[in-house]
DOGULUM-213208 format. One line per 3 residues: number of its first residue (from 1); their letters; for each residue x, y, z of C-alpha. Coordinates in Angstrom, 2 decimals, decimal comma. Layout:
BEGIN
NUM	A	X Y Z; ...;
This chain:
BEGIN
1	MKR	14,17 -23,13 -13,85; 15,26 -19,27 -14,27; 12,01 -18,83 -16,48;
4	KLA	9,70 -20,13 -13,82; 11,46 -17,75 -11,02; 11,59 -14,77 -13,14;
7	AWF	7,78 -15,10 -13,70; 6,98 -15,57 -10,24; 9,47 -12,38 -9,47;
10	WAV	6,79 -10,54 -11,71; 3,65 -12,01 -10,57; 4,23 -11,07 -6,99;
13	RPF	4,63 -7,45 -8,42; 7,51 -6,41 -6,49; 7,21 -2,99 -7,48;
16	TLP	4,15 -2,97 -5,09; 5,48 -4,47 -2,06; 7,24 -1,26 -0,52;
19	ASV	3,69 -0,04 -0,01; 3,34 -2,90 3,01; 6,67 -2,33 4,24;
22	VPV	6,32 1,54 4,93; 3,52 1,34 7,33; 5,22 -1,48 9,36;
25	LVG	8,38 0,63 9,41; 6,45 3,49 10,57; 4,51 1,80 13,46;
28	TAL	7,66 -0,12 14,84; 9,59 3,46 14,84; 6,98 5,21 16,73;
31	AAR	7,02 2,37 19,11; 10,58 2,27 19,28; 10,39 5,81 20,21;
34	DGV	8,58 5,19 22,92; 10,94 2,66 24,05; 9,43 -0,50 23,15;
37	FDT	11,10 -2,79 20,23; 10,77 -6,76 19,53; 13,05 -7,82 16,96;
40	ARF	11,25 -10,81 16,17; 7,77 -9,27 16,21; 8,85 -6,77 13,69;
43	VLT	10,25 -9,13 11,73; 7,22 -11,36 11,39; 5,09 -8,45 11,24;
46	LLG	6,76 -7,32 8,00; 6,86 -10,72 6,75; 3,06 -10,89 7,41;
49	SVL	2,17 -7,65 5,79; 4,01 -8,23 2,82; 2,78 -11,82 2,24;
52	VQV	-0,66 -10,12 2,40; 0,18 -7,97 -0,30; 1,50 -10,72 -2,34;
55	GTN	-1,72 -12,53 -2,05; -3,52 -9,64 -3,45; -1,19 -9,36 -6,20;
58	LVD	-1,79 -12,87 -6,94; -5,27 -12,88 -6,45; -5,70 -9,71 -8,69;
61	EYS	-3,52 -11,74 -11,53; -5,81 -14,63 -11,05; -9,49 -12,62 -11,53;
64	DHV	-8,06 -10,21 -13,92; -7,48 -13,93 -16,01; -10,63 -15,32 -14,97;
67	TGG	-12,91 -12,45 -15,94; -10,83 -11,62 -19,07; -9,74 -8,37 -17,65;
70	SEG	-6,60 -8,76 -19,89; -8,21 -8,60 -23,27; -7,41 -5,88 -25,31;
73	KLL	-4,66 -4,87 -22,94; -1,16 -3,99 -23,56; 0,13 -7,01 -21,49;
76	APY	2,50 -5,86 -18,24; 5,16 -8,20 -17,77; 3,37 -8,99 -14,26;
79	KVI	0,68 -10,63 -16,22; 2,18 -14,03 -16,45; -1,14 -16,50 -16,73;
82	ALG	-2,04 -14,03 -19,90; 1,78 -14,50 -21,40; 1,69 -18,48 -20,68;
85	QLS	4,42 -17,93 -18,16; 2,43 -19,51 -15,16; -0,75 -21,50 -14,97;
88	SQA	-3,90 -20,07 -13,31; -3,71 -22,72 -11,18; -0,02 -22,58 -9,92;
91	VRG	-0,81 -18,06 -9,23; -4,21 -19,47 -7,34; -2,05 -21,81 -5,51;
94	GAV	0,71 -18,92 -4,60; -2,18 -16,44 -3,52; -3,50 -19,69 -1,24;
97	LSF	0,02 -20,17 0,22; 0,83 -16,42 0,81; -2,73 -16,35 2,73;
100	GVA	-2,15 -18,92 4,68; 1,28 -18,33 5,99; 0,03 -14,62 6,49;
103	TVI	-2,63 -16,37 8,75; -0,05 -18,39 10,67; 2,20 -15,46 11,55;
106	GLY	-1,10 -13,28 12,24; -1,87 -15,99 14,64; 0,81 -16,55 16,19;
109	LVA	1,04 -12,69 16,96; -2,38 -12,74 18,18; -1,70 -15,02 20,68;
112	STG	1,40 -13,17 22,13; -0,17 -10,01 22,23; -4,26 -9,92 22,54;
115	WPL	-7,33 -10,22 20,91; -8,01 -7,36 19,37; -5,08 -7,87 16,98;
118	LLA	-7,31 -10,74 15,49; -9,96 -8,31 14,76; -7,49 -6,36 12,50;
121	CAA	-5,93 -9,47 10,92; -9,20 -11,30 9,90; -10,81 -7,64 8,51;
124	SLV	-7,39 -7,25 6,21; -7,21 -10,75 5,12; -11,12 -10,44 4,00;
127	VAY	-10,70 -7,08 2,44; -7,01 -8,41 0,68; -9,12 -11,06 -0,69;
130	GYS	-12,42 -9,24 -1,64; -10,46 -6,50 -3,45; -10,47 -8,27 -6,67;
133	GGP	-11,30 -11,81 -5,99; -14,96 -12,92 -5,25; -18,20 -12,15 -7,23;
136	FPL	-18,53 -8,70 -6,37; -14,47 -7,25 -6,24; -14,63 -4,20 -3,68;
139	GNM	-11,48 -2,46 -5,82; -14,04 -2,40 -8,82; -16,78 -0,64 -7,35;
142	GLG	-15,59 2,47 -6,48; -14,12 1,39 -2,72; -10,66 1,15 -3,79;
145	EPL	-9,47 4,59 -2,48; -11,61 4,20 1,10; -9,91 0,62 1,27;
148	VFV	-6,72 1,27 0,82; -6,53 4,33 3,29; -8,17 2,40 6,10;
151	FMG	-6,27 -1,06 5,78; -3,23 0,00 4,09; -2,20 3,08 6,14;
154	LLM	-4,79 3,94 9,24; -4,76 -0,11 9,98; -1,51 -1,39 9,26;
157	VMA	0,33 1,32 11,31; -1,73 1,05 14,42; -1,67 -2,67 14,47;
160	TYY	2,05 -2,75 13,84; 2,32 0,02 16,79; 0,09 -2,07 18,45;
163	VQT	2,22 -5,54 18,11; 5,05 -3,93 19,59; 3,61 -2,31 23,04;
166	IAL	0,55 -3,91 23,39; -1,33 -1,01 23,26; -2,76 2,21 20,90;
169	TPE	-2,23 6,10 21,36; -3,59 8,79 19,55; 0,05 9,46 18,42;
172	ALV	-0,63 6,03 16,46; -3,53 7,12 14,71; -1,71 10,54 13,77;
175	ASL	1,36 8,60 12,22; -0,75 6,91 10,41; -2,53 9,55 8,27;
178	PVA	0,29 10,77 6,02; 0,98 7,14 5,26; -2,50 6,58 4,40;
181	CLV	-2,78 9,47 2,32; 0,46 8,63 0,24; -0,46 4,98 -0,35;
184	TAI	-3,97 6,16 -1,51; -2,50 8,27 -3,61; -0,74 5,72 -5,50;
187	LVA	-3,90 3,98 -6,14; -5,20 7,44 -7,46; -2,12 7,52 -9,80;
190	NDL	-2,99 4,06 -11,02; -6,20 4,83 -11,79; -5,48 8,13 -13,78;
193	RDL	-3,43 5,67 -15,91; -5,59 2,89 -16,38; -8,69 5,67 -16,99;
196	EED	-9,40 4,53 -20,64; -9,26 0,83 -19,71; -11,17 0,90 -16,47;
199	RLA	-14,06 2,74 -18,42; -14,33 0,12 -21,33; -14,04 -2,61 -18,57;
202	GKT	-16,82 -1,22 -16,39; -14,80 -0,53 -13,78; -15,63 2,05 -11,18;
205	TPV	-13,34 4,28 -9,56; -13,11 7,86 -8,32; -11,88 9,09 -11,82;
208	TRF	-14,05 6,80 -14,06; -16,91 8,37 -12,52; -15,56 12,01 -11,77;
211	GRG	-13,15 12,30 -14,82; -9,28 12,90 -14,78; -9,42 16,38 -13,66;
214	FGV	-11,08 15,31 -10,47; -8,41 12,43 -10,01; -5,72 15,05 -10,34;
217	VLF	-7,13 17,45 -7,95; -7,78 14,18 -5,61; -4,02 13,11 -6,04;
220	LLL	-2,76 16,50 -4,92; -4,68 16,84 -1,98; -3,68 14,07 -0,63;
223	VAA	-0,14 14,43 -1,00; -0,58 17,82 0,53; -2,62 16,39 3,28;
226	AYL	0,12 14,08 3,84; 2,71 16,90 4,60; 0,36 18,78 6,16;
229	CVF	-0,21 16,22 8,77; 3,53 16,33 9,96; 3,62 20,17 9,93;
232	VWV	0,69 20,43 12,33; 2,35 17,25 14,37; 5,60 19,13 15,06;
235	SVQ	4,21 22,50 15,70; 1,86 20,79 18,45; 4,82 18,71 19,54;
238	PSL	8,11 20,59 18,74; 10,17 17,53 19,98; 9,13 15,86 16,68;
241	LPL	11,20 18,49 14,70; 13,30 15,60 13,10; 10,01 14,80 11,38;
244	LLV	10,46 17,77 9,12; 13,29 15,43 7,14; 10,17 14,59 5,47;
247	VLT	10,22 17,84 3,22; 13,36 16,28 1,35; 11,19 14,12 -0,63;
250	LPK	9,33 17,65 -2,40; 11,57 17,76 -5,46; 9,80 13,90 -6,16;
253	VRS	6,32 15,75 -5,96; 7,08 18,24 -7,99; 8,56 15,70 -10,59;
256	TAR	5,69 13,65 -10,14; 2,87 16,03 -10,16; 4,44 17,25 -13,52;
259	LLT	3,88 14,15 -15,47; 0,63 13,48 -13,70; -1,03 17,22 -14,31;
262	TRS	0,64 18,15 -17,71; 0,42 14,79 -19,83; -1,60 12,08 -20,54;
265	DRT	0,04 9,75 -22,73; 0,65 6,06 -21,11; 4,47 6,96 -20,69;
268	ALN	4,44 9,70 -18,37; 1,41 8,32 -16,52; 3,80 4,82 -15,95;
271	AGL	6,34 7,44 -15,09; 4,07 9,35 -12,78; 2,70 6,02 -11,16;
274	RGS	6,20 4,63 -10,49; 6,88 8,53 -9,13; 4,04 8,44 -6,51;
277	AQL	5,37 4,49 -5,42; 8,66 6,23 -4,81; 7,44 9,33 -3,01;
280	HLQ	5,63 6,99 -0,61; 8,74 4,64 0,00; 11,09 7,84 0,45;
283	FGI	8,57 9,77 2,71; 8,06 6,75 5,09; 11,48 5,88 5,39;
286	LLA	12,18 9,60 6,62; 9,33 9,74 8,60; 10,17 6,44 10,37;
289	VGL	13,83 7,78 10,68; 12,46 11,26 12,02; 10,58 9,09 14,68;
292	LLS	13,46 7,25 15,88; 15,74 10,60 15,88; 13,38 12,42 17,70;
295	RFV	14,21 10,13 20,82; 16,94 12,01 21,44; 15,89 15,51 21,00;
């Protein structure tokens, strides 16, 4: 029993889940700053977002196994099918269950808010499955970065804000931009780590297409853009001064960037990938806290 639970723990890839939590925190914090907060909707939105991420991870594991994507690779702990810890049918069933529960949650939120949310939920589920599943995985066609930017950044923050307020504002879009930049930077760091494997597998990413140097520059530009968005927002709206709490994450930027720009061994790139995920989480939490504090400025 313990082994099965451990296998499922790795299968859902818990280290990726903050990417689905941060947009919900930021969107909810912005709504709370505007005087609206519904606890039940927050919990359901958070649960639905995490379940979609879990389903995406399980589809990726299943698809990787079916297409032979694990062949010749150093198997990570989350490669539970290749390691013989879970059957492919079990992983596929877990993906169906995750997407199914997320759909039920989404339909409830649509019923309690409005039809625009239905469009966002439907598009998110289609992209979540199609990213690594189906005959033409979108993530293998060089579309990973723009899809992540839009769906795990812009759309998730704005949809969360809409669930709370049943409205959209320009500020919801602005708040989503730094989140979108940093979650996309995680994918770029992942592509830098997997450059050689992706080339051998014929997977198209910006890094395989344009090279390691391009990937490093893209990572740095995305990170810089996240901070620039906050600085510009605060300069235009001084009451948002608490948002500058995000500068506390600059040491993490420095250590992560050093790993990705000066070293190319897998150990360093793994650490760089973890650092980019930690940066996204830390930045997102501080951005959300800053939004809440700005209500009292």
